[in-house]
Structures are given as structure tokens and as C-alpha cells.
C-alpha positions as CSV (number, residue, x, y, z in Angstrom):
1,M,-115.0,74.4,85.5
2,R,-118.0,72.6,86.4
3,N,-120.7,74.5,85.3
4,R,-118.6,74.8,81.6
5,R,-117.6,70.7,81.9
6,E,-121.3,70.1,82.9
7,S,-122.2,71.8,79.5
8,F,-121.1,69.9,77.3
9,A,-121.9,66.9,79.3
10,A,-125.7,67.9,78.9
11,G,-125.2,68.3,75.3
12,A,-126.7,71.2,74.4
13,A,-123.9,73.7,75.3
14,L,-121.0,74.6,73.7
15,L,-121.2,77.5,75.3
16,L,-118.4,79.0,74.2
17,L,-117.7,77.1,71.1
18,G,-119.8,76.8,68.2
19,G,-119.1,74.7,64.5
20,A,-120.8,74.3,60.8
21,A,-121.2,71.1,58.8
22,W,-122.1,72.0,55.1
23,A,-123.3,68.6,53.7
24,A,-127.0,70.7,54.1
25,D,-127.7,74.1,54.5
26,P,-126.9,75.7,57.7
27,P,-129.9,76.2,60.7
28,A,-130.7,79.5,60.8
29,G,-128.1,81.9,62.5
30,K,-125.5,80.1,61.4
31,S,-123.6,82.7,58.9
32,Y,-122.4,85.9,59.4
33,Q,-122.6,89.8,57.2
34,M,-119.7,91.2,55.6
35,V,-119.3,94.6,56.7
36,Q,-116.5,96.9,55.5
37,V,-116.6,99.0,58.8
38,A,-114.2,101.3,57.5
39,A,-111.7,102.1,54.0
40,G,-109.7,98.7,54.0
41,V,-111.1,97.7,57.2
42,Y,-114.1,94.7,56.9
43,A,-115.9,93.3,60.0
44,F,-117.9,89.4,60.0
45,L,-120.1,89.8,61.9
46,A,-121.6,86.2,63.4
47,E,-125.3,85.7,63.4
48,E,-126.4,85.8,67.0
49,S,-127.2,82.7,67.6
50,L,-130.5,81.4,70.2
51,T,-128.9,78.5,71.0
52,P,-125.5,77.9,73.1
53,V,-123.7,77.0,69.9
54,V,-121.9,79.7,69.0
55,S,-119.3,82.0,66.9
56,G,-117.6,85.5,67.6
57,N,-116.9,88.4,65.0
58,T,-113.7,88.7,62.7
59,L,-112.2,92.0,61.6
60,A,-110.3,92.1,58.6
61,V,-107.8,94.6,58.0
62,V,-106.2,95.5,54.9
63,G,-102.6,97.1,54.4
64,D,-100.4,97.9,51.5
65,D,-98.6,94.7,51.5
66,G,-101.1,92.0,53.3
67,V,-103.9,92.0,55.9
68,L,-104.2,91.3,59.7
69,V,-107.0,89.1,60.3
70,V,-108.7,88.9,64.4
71,D,-110.1,86.1,65.4
72,T,-111.4,83.4,63.2
73,G,-114.8,82.2,64.5
74,S,-115.9,78.5,65.1
75,F,-117.1,77.8,61.3
76,P,-113.6,76.4,59.4
77,T,-116.3,76.3,56.6
78,L,-117.1,79.6,57.3
79,A,-113.9,80.8,57.6
80,E,-113.3,79.4,54.0
81,R,-115.7,81.1,52.9
82,M,-114.5,84.3,54.6
83,I,-111.2,84.0,53.2
84,A,-113.0,84.2,49.5
85,D,-114.9,87.4,50.8
86,L,-111.7,88.9,51.6
87,R,-109.9,87.9,47.8
88,A,-112.8,89.5,46.4
89,K,-112.0,93.0,48.0
90,T,-107.6,92.4,47.8
91,S,-105.4,90.6,46.1
92,Q,-103.1,91.1,49.6
93,P,-102.6,88.1,51.8
94,V,-103.2,87.2,55.3
95,R,-100.1,87.9,56.7
96,Y,-101.4,88.1,60.7
97,I,-103.5,86.6,62.9
98,V,-105.1,87.9,66.3
99,H,-106.4,86.2,68.9
100,T,-108.4,88.2,71.3
101,H,-108.3,85.3,73.9
102,W,-107.8,81.4,74.1
103,H,-111.8,80.1,73.8
104,P,-112.2,78.2,70.7
105,D,-115.0,79.9,69.2
106,H,-112.5,82.5,68.5
107,W,-110.0,79.9,66.5
108,V,-111.5,76.9,65.1
109,G,-111.6,78.7,61.9
110,D,-107.8,79.1,62.1
111,V,-107.1,75.8,60.2
112,A,-108.6,77.0,57.0
113,F,-106.6,80.3,57.4
114,R,-103.5,78.4,57.1
115,K,-104.1,76.1,55.0
116,A,-104.6,79.6,52.6
117,F,-102.3,81.4,54.0
118,P,-99.3,78.7,54.8
119,G,-96.5,81.7,56.0
120,V,-99.1,83.3,58.6
121,V,-98.2,84.7,62.1
122,I,-100.9,83.9,64.9
123,V,-100.1,86.5,67.7
124,S,-101.8,86.6,70.5
125,T,-100.7,87.5,74.9
126,A,-98.3,84.6,76.4
127,F,-101.4,83.7,78.5
128,T,-103.9,83.2,75.2
129,R,-101.0,81.0,73.5
130,H,-100.7,78.8,76.9
131,A,-104.1,78.0,77.4
132,I,-105.1,77.6,73.5
133,V,-102.3,74.8,74.1
134,E,-103.0,73.4,77.2
135,V,-106.7,74.3,78.3
136,A,-108.7,74.9,74.6
137,P,-108.1,71.5,73.1
138,K,-110.6,69.3,75.9
139,Y,-113.5,71.9,74.6
140,V,-112.6,70.6,71.0
141,L,-112.1,66.9,71.4
142,G,-115.4,66.8,73.5
143,P,-117.5,67.8,71.5
144,A,-115.9,65.9,67.7
145,Q,-115.8,62.7,70.6
146,K,-118.8,62.9,71.8
147,G,-121.0,64.8,69.7
148,D,-123.3,61.7,68.4
149,S,-124.1,60.6,71.9
150,Y,-124.5,65.1,73.2
151,I,-127.6,64.8,69.9
152,R,-128.9,61.6,71.2
153,T,-129.1,63.0,74.5
154,E,-131.0,66.0,73.7
155,E,-133.8,63.9,70.7
156,E,-134.6,61.5,73.6
157,Q,-135.4,64.0,76.5
158,L,-137.4,66.2,73.4
159,A,-138.9,63.1,72.9
160,S,-140.1,61.9,76.5
161,G,-141.4,65.6,76.7
162,K,-139.7,65.5,80.2
163,R,-137.0,66.8,82.1
164,K,-134.3,64.8,83.6
165,D,-136.5,65.4,87.4
166,G,-139.6,64.4,85.1
167,S,-141.3,67.4,85.3
168,A,-142.9,68.6,81.4
169,L,-141.4,70.2,79.4
170,T,-142.7,74.1,78.3
171,E,-143.2,74.6,74.3
172,A,-140.5,76.7,74.6
173,D,-138.4,74.4,76.5
174,K,-139.4,72.3,73.5
175,Q,-138.6,74.9,71.0
176,F,-135.3,75.4,72.7
177,L,-133.9,71.6,72.0
178,A,-134.8,71.8,68.8
179,R,-132.8,74.0,67.7
180,V,-129.8,72.8,70.1
181,I,-130.3,69.5,68.9
182,A,-130.1,71.2,64.6
183,D,-127.3,72.8,65.5
184,L,-125.8,70.3,67.1
185,K,-125.9,68.6,64.3
186,F,-124.7,71.3,62.4
187,G,-121.4,71.7,64.5
188,V,-120.7,68.9,65.5
189,P,-118.1,68.1,61.8
190,E,-116.7,71.2,62.2
191,Y,-115.2,70.2,65.5
192,R,-113.5,67.3,63.3
193,K,-111.6,69.3,61.1
194,A,-110.6,71.5,63.7
195,E,-106.3,71.4,64.4
196,L,-104.6,73.3,66.9
197,I,-102.2,75.7,65.7
198,A,-100.4,77.8,68.6
199,P,-99.8,81.5,68.2
200,N,-96.3,81.6,67.2
201,L,-95.5,85.6,68.1
202,T,-96.6,86.6,71.9
203,F,-96.7,90.0,73.7
204,D,-97.1,90.8,77.2
205,H,-98.1,94.2,77.1
206,D,-98.3,95.4,73.2
207,V,-97.1,95.1,70.3
208,T,-97.3,97.3,67.1
209,V,-97.8,95.8,63.2
210,F,-97.3,97.7,59.8
211,L,-99.5,97.1,56.9
212,G,-97.4,98.7,54.8
213,K,-98.2,102.3,55.7
214,R,-101.0,101.2,58.1
215,E,-100.5,100.7,61.7
216,V,-102.2,98.3,63.8
217,R,-101.7,98.6,67.5
218,I,-102.4,95.0,69.4
219,S,-102.6,95.5,73.3
220,F,-103.2,93.7,76.8
221,L,-105.3,95.7,79.0
222,G,-105.1,93.9,82.2
223,R,-107.6,90.9,83.0
224,G,-110.7,90.8,82.1
225,N,-113.4,87.8,80.5
226,T,-110.2,86.2,80.5
227,A,-106.0,86.6,81.8
228,G,-105.2,87.4,78.3
229,D,-107.7,89.3,77.2
230,A,-106.5,91.2,73.9
231,V,-107.6,94.5,72.1
232,V,-106.6,95.1,68.5
233,E,-106.7,99.2,67.3
234,V,-106.0,100.5,63.4
235,P,-105.7,104.3,64.7
236,D,-106.2,105.5,60.9
237,S,-109.8,104.3,61.0
238,K,-110.2,104.3,64.7
239,V,-111.4,100.7,64.7
240,V,-111.2,98.3,67.8
241,A,-111.5,95.2,68.6
242,T,-112.5,93.9,71.8
243,G,-112.5,90.5,72.0
244,D,-115.0,89.0,74.6
245,L,-114.2,92.1,76.9
246,L,-118.0,93.1,75.1
247,V,-120.7,90.7,74.1
248,F,-124.2,91.5,73.2
249,P,-126.7,91.1,74.6
250,T,-125.1,88.9,77.4
251,P,-121.4,89.1,78.4
252,Y,-119.8,85.4,78.9
253,S,-118.0,85.2,82.5
254,Y,-116.4,81.3,82.3
255,G,-113.3,82.4,84.0
256,S,-113.3,86.1,84.3
257,Y,-112.2,88.4,86.4
258,P,-115.2,90.4,87.6
259,G,-112.9,93.6,89.4
260,E,-109.9,94.0,87.2
261,W,-113.0,93.5,84.6
262,I,-114.0,96.6,85.3
263,E,-110.6,98.3,85.4
264,T,-109.7,97.0,81.3
265,L,-113.1,98.4,80.9
266,T,-112.4,101.7,82.1
267,K,-108.7,101.8,80.2
268,L,-111.0,100.4,77.2
269,M,-113.0,102.5,77.0
270,A,-110.4,105.9,77.0
271,L,-109.2,104.4,73.6
272,D,-109.8,106.7,71.1
273,S,-112.0,104.6,69.0
274,K,-115.7,105.6,67.3
275,I,-116.3,101.5,65.8
276,I,-116.2,99.3,67.9
277,L,-116.6,95.7,67.0
278,P,-117.5,93.0,70.0
279,G,-116.4,89.7,70.4
280,H,-120.1,88.9,69.7
281,G,-122.8,90.9,68.3
282,P,-123.5,94.4,66.4
283,I,-121.3,97.4,65.9
284,F,-121.0,100.1,68.5
285,H,-120.2,103.8,67.5
286,D,-119.9,104.6,71.4
287,W,-119.1,103.2,74.8
288,E,-122.8,102.9,76.7
289,Y,-122.7,99.4,76.1
290,A,-119.4,99.2,77.6
291,R,-120.7,101.0,80.4
292,T,-123.4,99.1,80.8
293,I,-121.8,95.7,81.0
294,S,-119.1,98.1,83.8
295,A,-122.1,98.9,86.2
296,L,-123.7,95.3,86.1
297,L,-120.4,93.7,87.3
298,A,-119.8,96.6,90.0
299,S,-123.6,95.4,91.1
300,L,-122.5,91.7,91.0
301,R,-118.9,92.5,93.2
302,T,-121.2,94.4,95.3
303,Q,-123.8,91.9,96.5
304,V,-121.4,89.1,96.3
305,K,-118.8,91.0,99.2
306,A,-121.7,92.1,101.4
307,A,-123.2,88.5,101.4
308,A,-119.9,87.2,101.4
309,D,-118.4,89.5,104.5
310,A,-122.4,88.8,106.1
311,G,-120.4,84.6,106.3
312,L,-123.3,83.2,103.5
313,D,-121.4,80.5,101.3
314,L,-121.9,80.6,97.6
315,E,-124.8,79.0,97.5
316,A,-126.8,81.2,99.8
317,T,-124.3,83.6,98.0
318,R,-126.3,82.6,94.9
319,K,-129.6,82.9,96.3
320,R,-129.0,86.3,97.8
321,V,-127.7,88.5,94.3
322,D,-130.4,89.8,92.4
323,L,-129.2,91.4,88.9
324,S,-133.2,91.5,87.6
325,E,-132.4,94.7,86.7
326,F,-129.7,94.2,84.5
327,R,-131.0,91.0,83.4
328,R,-134.9,92.6,82.1
329,K,-132.3,95.3,80.3
330,L,-129.9,92.9,78.7
331,A,-132.8,90.2,77.9
332,G,-136.2,91.9,78.3
333,D,-138.9,89.4,77.6
334,D,-136.8,86.6,75.1
335,P,-137.0,83.8,77.4
336,D,-133.9,82.3,75.2
337,K,-131.7,86.2,75.8
338,Q,-133.1,85.3,79.7
339,R,-131.5,81.5,79.8
340,A,-128.3,83.1,78.4
341,F,-127.9,85.1,80.1
342,D,-128.2,83.6,83.8
343,V,-126.4,80.5,82.7
344,S,-123.6,82.2,80.6
345,F,-123.2,85.4,83.0
346,T,-125.4,85.1,86.2
347,T,-123.6,82.0,87.9
348,P,-120.8,81.3,86.6
349,A,-120.3,85.3,87.6
350,V,-121.7,84.5,91.4
351,E,-119.1,82.2,91.8
352,R,-115.8,84.1,90.3
353,A,-116.7,86.9,91.9
354,Y,-117.0,84.7,95.4
355,Q,-113.8,83.2,94.6
356,E,-112.5,87.1,93.8
357,V,-113.7,87.9,97.5
358,R,-112.2,84.9,99.3
359,G,-108.9,85.8,97.1
360,K,-108.4,82.9,95.0
361,F,-109.2,82.1,91.8
362,E,-109.8,79.0,90.7
363,P,-108.3,77.7,87.4
364,E,-109.9,79.5,83.8
365,D,-110.8,75.5,82.7
């Protein structure tokens, strides 16, 4: 999609990706917190990123004869640390990795897990496997091959103190660019470690894995953030990992399916789960945030349909749609969060909702 490609070209925006180089101390926000959320269930909560260089959350479920891991993040080096943390908790090997969707910030860490556990089975929906193989590589190869030029571009802009149109950068802009540069210097080397490891077990609707006596249910509830979103339930502890069907504080809408996303969220909220791990963000213990995202999507669709029905083209529709109420609720007064809401949600979401009204979605790439 145009917006994601342009974000890479601008150098600031591995909006759905991330990385970590450990030659020096990592920039603030590029780490994780390990939390035991239930007996034998551990969440690795990625730090909220103040730049577009991001990584997703990871979940580890320990059973009687093995471990199942949900997503492995953007950072192979951090994945190695996660493995060490897991080994401090259990002697059981990681037997399964489940990918909730194809975006690379949820699977670049695979290389570390495959090295540590050569026999690991990687599970995903059939669509997700296809996208990991056919679509995702360019989003890893781009930063790996062109990352140094991205960094130089941002450094030159920061040094000039000006935007491309010649207007002066604000102090907030300068601070943001400085963080982006630091994160890119941290991140680009990690992409050079990445290896494409295709899932070797796929499913269409659901599959159940038994870790000895412990049951783990993996389901496709419908399209939403992508066409292949999987959710992972641990019934005995009422834990569910949602992937990027839920992202806090701002949802990602690139390549999404707004109307079906609402339906999928309805099915998600009907699950008997009390501990909810989103693709990014903190652990939730109720569905209030999910209801907010559902309402956001509903408002988006209603406004886009009204604009399209009035004969407006896409650019005019962008100007007509007003999501300021949700922007305030999710981003508050934080300029970085406001920027993320505008770039990561509103811009691509209006385009996808417009495509939906027109009856034809463009491919997710």
C-alpha cells in the first residue's frame, strides 16, 4: 500500500516493524517486561514506542511436555533474552510458535527461536503463511538494505531544521526525529539478522494444541487487522492473545477490513477470557478498550459511507471524516500519540473504508 511504502522511503517509519542492535545500550522504550499472567503463562510486554520503530507482544504458555509461544517480536536479540528468561522458568522446550498475523514486527524474532529449538512447529492461518512468504520479505529487506540511507535522510533533515516544504521544524518535531534516528540506528542491524521461516502448519478455522494436559485453542474469527488474524486462547487460565485485532493506544489499520473487523471483535468479546493480551500494549482484564475500538470503526464506516454516497472522492472524504473525539480519547494531548493516530490509523483507515464502500479492497501489500 502507498502509505506504508512511503513511510519506509521517508526513513521514519517502519510503522509495522522494529529492530534492536545490542552493540550499545538500547534506546529508551526498546525492551520488554516479563509478567506472569497465570500459572505457567508469561507475557513479554513490549515497551510502548514513541517512534514508528515498534515490536509486538509475546505470550508463552508452559505445559506438561512443551511450551507454545505466540509471536516472537521484531528483535532477534530480545528474542534471545526471552528464551533465556523462559529457560529460567521451565526446562520444557518450545514446541510451537503461533503467528497471529503476517506483519514482521510479530515474527522477525523467529530466527532466534528456530536456532534454540530446531524442531519448533510454526502455526498460522493459511493467509498469514502466504503473506509471510510473498509479501512480508520486502518490508524486512528494505530496512536491511536501505536503512543507512534512511538514517542519513533523517539526520540531514534534523540538521537543516526544516521540513521538505521549507517550513521550520518545531521543537516537538526535532525531538521526534532525534528519537527516530536513535531507534533506526538500534534497529537496522537487527533486520540484517532476520531469516524468512515460513509456518509449517496452517489452518483455516481453528486448531487445538495439547501441551500434555494443557489445551491451547487457536482460532480464526474473521478478517480484521488483516485477512488472516489468529487469536490464541488458554482455556484453563482464561487468557487470550488477540494479535493486532487490538493495539493500544492506537490501532493499526493498514490493509484492514473495517466492517469485518467490527464483526470479528464481537466474536472476540464473546470468548470466555478474563486476561487479554493485545498485539501491542498492556494487559486488559475487560473488553472496554475493545468496545472503544469497535465504536471507532463504526464511526469511521458511517462517515465514509455518507461521504461516498454524496459522491465525494477519496481526498474529499478524508477532509470530511472527523474522528477527533476518538483521537482525544486515545491520544490525549501527547503529540507523538496524536501523530501515531493520524498516520497509523486515520489515513489508512479512511482509504480502506472507502475501498469497502466501493466494493473492492486493494491487496494488503
